N, C-alpha and C positions, 0 to 999 in steps of 0.2 A: 504494500499500499503506499501511497506518496503522501508525505506530510510536508507541510509549509511552515516555516519558523519566520514570522514577522517579528520585527525588533522595533521598539519604541525606547527612545533615549531622550529623557527630559523634554518630551513633546516633539521630538524629530522622529519620524516614521520610516522605517525602510521594510519594503514589502518583498517577501521571497517568492519571486514569480515561478522559479524552477521546481523547489522542493526536493524532497530526498526519499529514497525507498527505504522502508524499515520492515522487517518481518514481524515485529510485535511491539506493543506499546511499552514494554519494560525498556526496549532499546531506544525508543523515542523519548521517553523521559529521562534516560541517562544522557542521551545527546543534548537535550534542552538544558540540564543542569551543567554539563560541561561548557557548553556554548555560552550560557548565562555568566559562568564564572570567568570565562575568558574575555567576553565582551566588557563585562563590569569592570575588571581590572583596568583595561585601557580607558574606558569611559571615565571612570573616577579619577584617574591621573589627568585626564583633560578637563576635569571640573564638573562632570554631570554628577547627579545625587541618585538618579533612579534609573533603571532599566527594566524593561519587560520583554519576555519572549512569549508570544502568542502562537501555540502550535495548533495548526488546524489540518484537518484532513477533508478534502472536497468542501472547502469553506466551512466546516462544522467544527467548533472549538473542541479540542481534545484536552489541553492543559495550558496553564500560564505560569511561567516562572518570573517572580518578581524579585529583583534585588536592589537595595536602597542603601545608601551611605549616609550616616549622621554623624556629625563631627561637633563635639561639645568642647568648648574653651574653658 
């Protein structure tokens, strides 16, 4: 099955037009978490405070990974 990983970073949206093939939802979940962690690292260094990965199959929501950064002085 083909899953699409749409990314939102502090209001900026990047649509995954191609998607990726996965054999099961466990693999999709793992990929979403790994991608979220990698994207968040780079985004937070650039100053972003929140990223979301909205995973869909045939435009039907499957899961959403939300990672945010809060800094307290």
